[in-house]
Steps between C-alpha positions, in 0.01 A plus 500: 500500500329829417219411741748493786591861429143612562462315829670776704274758340193297590622473857561874507144557377371277775706696753359831379144373539572324827691784670196723573313211663798348682340518842152400386511126444141485376615686186768244414285317239425832331868594498597157362236523228596856401871419498443186296280685252759775463774245443288309245425818303867596497603147403258495204621841383868401521436169322338685206800730471746210510300306239546780247877456504757776481403832349654598165724748681624240747573256216683773309701588809598136546606476135713815525658376823590168338641679196711720724626217721559230240535699179240291319180306562277260307120518515485155662733609780295811569176302489635252753622774733172691491264202482330620182450341156793529261291699251442771760872514582581525128253789460670692781846440356387598149355819646840577657664447158247728331572776754878462461566363849621160371596330176422156366778272380440136400205445734661671799432850615802710594546837655 
């Protein structure tokens, strides 16, 4: 699914390389190669970023949003929403408790 999001950017890269040589058909292979290389480099970069998962700030923001909307959240729920291990979700929620932004009651974290 994420790969489909980068397809338009790869096509845009091809267009940027192809535009200057539009009327010179002998440069089409060069434009195709340059556009493909640009798309491949971007694709590899984006895949590395996505593989790292959400940043601590994004995970904290998601936890605070869930606390605000629902009033409480469990680490398993947050982990499922964010696609991270439950231990990482628990660390974020415990950090919110330590800073006074949430409280822990019987395994659930409340605002």
